[in-house]
C-alpha positions in Angstrom: -4.5 -11.2 -27.1 -1.0 -12.5 -26.4 0.1 -15.8 -24.9 2.1 -14.4 -22.1 4.1 -16.8 -20.0 5.7 -16.2 -16.6 9.1 -18.0 -16.4 11.0 -18.5 -13.2 14.5 -20.0 -13.1 16.2 -20.7 -9.8 19.7 -22.2 -9.3 20.2 -23.6 -5.8 23.5 -24.9 -4.5 22.6 -27.5 -1.9 26.2 -28.0 -0.8 26.1 -31.8 -0.9 25.9 -33.9 -4.0 24.0 -36.8 -2.4 21.4 -34.4 -1.0 21.0 -32.6 -4.3 20.4 -35.9 -6.1 18.0 -37.1 -3.5 16.0 -33.8 -3.7 15.8 -34.1 -7.5 14.7 -37.7 -7.3 12.1 -36.9 -4.7 10.6 -33.9 -6.6 10.8 -35.2 -10.2 7.3 -36.9 -9.9 5.9 -33.6 -8.7 7.5 -31.7 -11.6 5.9 -34.0 -14.1 2.4 -33.1 -13.0 1.0 -30.4 -15.3 -1.9 -28.4 -13.9 -3.4 -25.2 -15.2 -0.8 -25.0 -18.0 2.2 -25.0 -15.7 5.4 -26.7 -16.8 8.0 -27.5 -14.2 11.5 -28.9 -14.7 14.0 -29.8 -12.0 17.4 -31.2 -12.6 21.1 -31.3 -11.5 23.3 -28.7 -13.2 26.4 -29.1 -11.2 28.0 -31.3 -8.6 25.5 -30.2 -5.9 23.4 -27.6 -7.7 19.8 -27.9 -8.6 18.0 -25.9 -11.4 14.3 -25.3 -11.0 12.4 -23.9 -14.0 8.7 -23.0 -13.9 6.7 -21.8 -16.9 3.1 -20.7 -16.2 0.4 -19.0 -18.3 -0.4 -16.4 -15.7 0.9 -15.0 -12.4 -1.6 -16.8 -10.2 -0.6 -20.2 -11.6 3.0 -19.3 -11.4 2.8 -18.2 -7.7 1.0 -21.4 -6.7 3.6 -23.6 -8.6 6.6 -21.7 -7.3 5.4 -21.8 -3.7 4.6 -25.5 -3.9 7.9 -26.5 -5.4 10.1 -24.3 -3.2 8.3 -25.5 -0.1 8.7 -29.1 -1.2 12.3 -28.6 -1.9 12.9 -26.9 1.5 11.0 -29.6 3.3 12.8 -32.4 1.5 16.2 -30.9 2.3 15.3 -30.4 5.9 14.0 -34.0 6.2 17.2 -35.4 4.6 19.4 -33.4 6.9 17.5 -34.5 10.0 17.5 -38.1 9.0 21.3 -37.9 8.3 22.0 -36.5 11.7 20.1 -39.4 13.4 22.6 -42.0 12.2 
């Protein structure tokens, strides 16, 4: 039996440095949670670019983690943009 791992790496250019840093700061606590053998890392790799890496022991765990992190990222960006347009 092998120890197969599913690895996902996404590079997302947010387009604004302050938004990218806010997203990483908001999602870092979520990335630290390790459930079902899933490891998630989120960090800044450029001026306004975020790198999201997910390692999971199986496809089911991977899908759940990827969906959760991508939804959280999208929701956070949308919230920051809406709050920014209110001022």
